[in-house]
Steps between C-alpha positions, in 0.01 A plus 500: 500500500179323599384180663345302214414175679466391860476137603437367853506140617371402846544859616269623778140434385599428138558140393618582150432815304659685211400858428610723213446869587345679202561861593740730679254530790313209661214573741423191709199471728315238696377419852741458788682168481454461124870527419553865400796561729634153425526600135701812584712306746593249229619786279696656787690175552648524150749747653729420794361541850208361695229653285236755583369301797842420644374145553709205611580262216317213671174699475498534121405147392134425434294355785794416720700326227877513479579611142397804297619681187448835328632584152487816292572570135620857440506685169770765461617719210830317468407141583239324708591289802349257747519509879387212718507448875371248749586197708805313367427151358500262793617782726363628829197727508705761686738547205442693177691509173497722190537418134588749228426367154500153649840522668604589853610867515842588638325697775162648576641839399499369143123460532462843657695658216247366250174599667385713793168510684348764726193436711250648739291283733231566763749398770704808413212715621630418850862599433480806718314340790752217544872465565794608289568155354207516254597847381860389460394201290285730286797734445737212427263365234510843331882497514527141378296571186766748392809342660471119500823472704338678796333177615840331530633780719202487737507120515876492567464759775218308667691172478808650666280665765323173581835326556619786720176493700543127557859536618408778740200308634720195565764711674766394250722808502732395217636844415632409155178327397285787624725755330466316168122495528492868595720580201249324273204673666660842462590447134158369396304747718675797341435364150133442581462846654660662196260321264199595711607864516558513125155356427334747737680790329415390148138421581444827685632694203268310266198547727572871537496522120141374487579151379200360698246725326204627704597316817644691799868580473650242737841537659698208638745520784765256618533479878843344540810614691724326249344693209530824700875446535533403134352837408808674646779241526668258253370143498827355641487742794140398570600132488775571755254682728241222482755224557633678809148567630408133463813393690427747779136393520551125538391496862182700440420298188545173693248618758256626234534192280568706185732764361413858585645624170482357151301481180212344694439822697397714203149636461311673218307823553233630261343844496277714283756737347248786473339489845794342687259255666670167587321194367466367855275797586297493176168331439485153350395648166785752504751227586373288211529794259860562613592134456340487156701810406822331613425178310403682180802727524729205564365312197562802280849540648584139417377551144732799464799331662477155345334577166222253585209554736440256786197280543260700716291286739222686682296290739176681598649841409164684497421419865515819714538724192238770451340537153748771389805293595346189346457691173857628531624141546326380185633799305853427620470134397390607154815710452758298692718283270459190713304176484248524783303237692243627750234328708173582675182332619256694277485512123349849513822638647680431173235605247684830433785282366291290261649667189853450630513184707433131469228410748516167683290330765663245728341193655479123475872457432492716187475853356221598259525800264225762493396579139413860587865581567713576195870522580698762312 
């Protein structure tokens, strides 16, 4: 499967542009503000979620407008298909719709079942200097690419939790209502924890087997009391425990303004499996190498599990990598069975890929091919 055509209308800095990728790898460069990341963001929005920037929908339209659209044509061994997304006709800027072959899909999971995307952005360089929420979102994106239903579980948990928080904040101690919300929280939190734990196990096994090539052997960890109980108790017993704990903790949660237990309390740990050094104590370059290893390993895992590799979106991947790891990255991209889009500010960074990749320079609302690059 590959993205054969990408069209954007009034998206970010692009008024209207259609691009047909010519190779399996596209190296995109240009000065800051020229639209490199915008190009990758458009691709990332062809799958469910908020894209690689996590931007609000109202920020996506060009120059403060209200409507935008992105469409992709995909070629696949069985049959090609089209995915489109953007502001609904005449609808609010804060709403987004999908189209699959011109028709509304039954759910976003139908889109996710057709195509997956994995990405790495410069903002992820700060994952281990910031709070748990960013690491949890990173982990959930990895899970979602393999289990599209995971997003529904997390969303349903968060919705029930928000209603419970509101009731507790207002002092409305309706026992039956709170019990129903806690039942939903427990059910969806256990499902989400199980999916996270399964992904961590599968990805660790793949990384230990050298799936990320010359990069450090990374090891993920899931910091989550629900997952810890699932490792030794049946899911129904864990649901019962969590439901009882939520009921007992209503007073403390009302004072804190949020639930002390739930899917929202999970964190992701990352270590170098050989040295045992946690990513939070590693240098910026070491952290970047570990994250690249995870992303490459995850892409290969998806290819094995789904029979089709994901779109791999690497925004400024060479930043903080030393020459050896940069060479290892390019070697991995040459062997990985995935369509890859990567960006940088300097053309020279990508010259080692000129016999493999399509080279493109961004600027002035367009992309221009470099004749010295010959995509394989």
